[in-house]
Backbone as a ProteinNet text record, in pm:
[ID]
protein_1_A
[PRIMARY]
MTNYTKYILDFAKEILSIPSPSGYTKEVINHIQLKTNELGYSNYKTKKENLIIEIPGTTDKVLGLSGHLLYLN
[TERTIARY]
-1287.7	-1194.8	-1129.1	-1007.2	-908	-925.1	-912.5	-923.3	-818.8	-692	-614.4	-652.3	-714.4	-778.3	-856.4	-949.7	-1088.9	-1032.1	-923.7	-854.2	-804.3	-710.7	-663.2	-758.4	-859.7	-989.5	-1046.5	-1079.6	-1126.4	-1078.5	-933.9	-858.1	-832.2	-826.4	-803.2	-953.8	-1036.5	-1194	-1170.8	-1124.5	-1100.7	-1018.5	-945.9	-791.3	-883.6	-929.9	-970.4	-1103	-1169.4	-1272.5	-1245	-1126.7	-1095.3	-998.9	-1092.5	-1033.9	-911.5	-826.8	-687.5	-662.3	-697.7	-619.9	-459.3	-391.9	-286.7	-262.3	-142	-119.3	-155.6	-275.9	-372.9	-377.2	-281.5	-281.9	-244.8	-226.7	-227.3	-313.7	-433.2	-527	-536.2	-529.3	-511.8	-353.3	-268.6	-144.3	-158.6	-241.2	-263.1	-320	-393.7	-509.1	-400.9	-326.4	-227.6	-146	-100.1	14.4	-98.4	-223.6	-267.8	-301	-338.7	-345.6	-197.4	-54.6	41.6	94.9	30.1	12.5	-26.5	-134.3	-245.9	-170.7	-103.7	-48.9	110.1	162	276.2	401.7	385.2	510.5	527.1	668.3	758.7	713.2	712.4	661.5	708.2	753.9	777.6	708.7	734.2	718.4	833.8	869.5	967.1	922.1	1038.9	1010.7	879.5	868.8	758.2	628.7	675.7	524.7	497.7	614.2	616.9	596	542.4	529.1	612.6	714.6	795.7	782.5	730	689.2	803.3	853.7	955.9	883.7	914.3	871	983	1005.6	1149.6	1111.2	1208.1	1224.3	1314	1245.2	1321.7	1427.7	1506	1633.6	1725.5	1822.9	1928.2	1880.1	1742	1714.6	1631.5	1656.7	1585.9	1518.7	1371.7	1262.4	1221.1	1231.5	1174.5	1061.2	947.2	876.7	806.5	789.7	714.2	636.5	501.3	412.2	368.9	287.5	275.4	87	66.9	-100.7	-126	-206.3	-234.2	-392.1	-437.8	-559.4	-639.1	-740.2	-784.6	-948.4	-935	-1137.2	-1189.1
-688.3	-631.6	-496.9	-494.5	-333	-264.5	-155.4	-42.8	-97.7	-120.7	-152.2	-276.6	-382.7	-466.3	-422.7	-334.5	-284.6	-210.2	-128.8	-28.2	-92	-212.6	-282.5	-382.9	-387.3	-471.8	-399.5	-275.9	-198.2	-96.9	-106.9	-42.4	-174.3	-311	-377.8	-366.5	-388.6	-397.7	-242.4	-139.8	-56	-56.9	-147.1	-160.3	-271.2	-357.3	-482.3	-418.4	-354.2	-312.3	-205.3	-208.7	-125.1	-219.8	-199.8	-301.3	-292.4	-374.3	-366	-534.2	-507.5	-642.1	-636.4	-750.7	-751.6	-676.2	-544.6	-457.7	-330.3	-326.6	-203.5	-166.2	-152.2	-134.7	31.7	115	260.8	299.5	257.9	326.3	273.9	185.3	100.4	162.2	176.9	217.7	376.7	463	584.4	598.8	503.9	522.5	478.2	361.2	367.2	466	534.5	644.2	788.6	796.4	865.2	849.5	718.3	705.3	748	701.4	710.8	853.5	866.2	1018.9	1090.2	1103.5	1080.4	1065.1	949	874	983.9	1029.3	1117.7	1041.8	922.2	832.6	885.7	901.4	920.8	802.6	844.5	771	799.6	696.3	760.8	628.3	682.8	543.5	535.5	433.6	392.9	431.7	401.7	429.2	366.6	217	116	121.3	262.4	253.5	188.5	137	33.6	165.9	116.8	226.7	181.2	263.2	240.8	368.8	261.5	351.7	301	407.7	458.4	512	392.5	435.4	428.7	513.5	533.1	441.3	387.2	280.7	365.9	294.7	321.5	233.8	145.3	88.4	79.6	38.2	26.8	-95.2	-146.4	-283.3	-208.9	-303.5	-281.6	-346.7	-354.1	-448.5	-408.4	-508.8	-478.4	-593.6	-566.8	-623.6	-578.7	-712.8	-667.9	-715.7	-636.7	-702.5	-694.9	-793.6	-826.3	-827.9	-688.4	-689.7	-782.9	-870.6	-993.2	-1005.5	-1001.1	-1005.2	-1144.2	-1191.8	-1305.3	-1304.4	-1355.5	-1405.9	-1468.7
1815	1773.9	1788.1	1806.2	1797.1	1689.4	1721.8	1613.2	1497.7	1544.1	1441.8	1324.7	1391.5	1320.3	1239.9	1293.7	1226.8	1118.8	1132.3	1036.4	901.2	918	833.8	787.7	818.4	748.4	645.8	730.1	594.6	512.3	533.4	388.2	313.3	356.7	261.6	158.9	233.6	188.9	67.5	120.9	33.8	-111	-97.7	-223.9	-286.9	-225.3	-286.5	-345.6	-325.4	-425.7	-572.5	-564.2	-700.2	-801.8	-929.3	-990.4	-1053.3	-1059.9	-1084.6	-1170	-1255.8	-1335.1	-1350.2	-1364.8	-1423.9	-1500.8	-1494.5	-1574.5	-1547.5	-1493.5	-1492.6	-1321.3	-1259.5	-1100.4	-1058.6	-1176.5	-1126.8	-1031.2	-1096.1	-993.3	-834.8	-785.2	-671.1	-602.8	-666.8	-655.3	-601.5	-667.5	-625.8	-500.6	-497	-338.8	-256.8	-258.9	-124.3	-85.5	-237.1	-204.8	-143.3	-170.9	-92.1	26.7	91	215.3	286	220.5	319.3	335.1	211.9	230.9	365.7	363.3	493.7	638.3	628.6	708.4	737	657.3	687.9	652.2	570.6	542.8	401.1	414.6	280	182.1	60.9	-36.4	-191.2	-295.6	-411.5	-500.4	-641.4	-739.7	-802.6	-834.1	-954.9	-1079.7	-1153.8	-1322.4	-1333.3	-1294.2	-1325.3	-1251.8	-1186	-1099	-986.2	-967.9	-819.5	-699.3	-606.3	-506.3	-364.1	-347.8	-237.3	-138.3	2.5	130.4	210.3	290.7	390.9	518.3	595.7	751.6	845.6	901.8	1012.5	1128.6	1156	1265	1379	1553.6	1618.4	1663.5	1574.8	1613.2	1474.6	1510.9	1402.2	1326.4	1318.4	1206.6	1128.8	983.2	885.3	848.3	827	778.3	635.9	558.9	415.2	373.4	340.3	280.6	148.1	63.4	-74.6	-88.5	-184.6	-205.8	-379.7	-399.2	-578	-595.2	-635.9	-670.6	-819	-741.5	-857.1	-875.1	-1003.3	-1031.1	-1068.5	-981.8	-970.1	-1010.4	-1103.1	-1177.4	-1117.9
[MASK]
+++++++++++++++++++++++++++++++++++++++++++++++++++++++++++++++++++++++++

């Protein structure tokens, strides 16, 4: 397993262990924001508490990713 794979799996375990039922995602969003700050990425929250993370690229191409927090019982 590569270091990147281990990091991704560990991070996924971290955020999946944070209770975040639908409509109550503030804690997991705050955790992700802290991690992105540690990595030095620019980020901000919208009025509806969505987290926008901006990572500079090295080309003129733009890539957009969108995620959705969902609570499954």
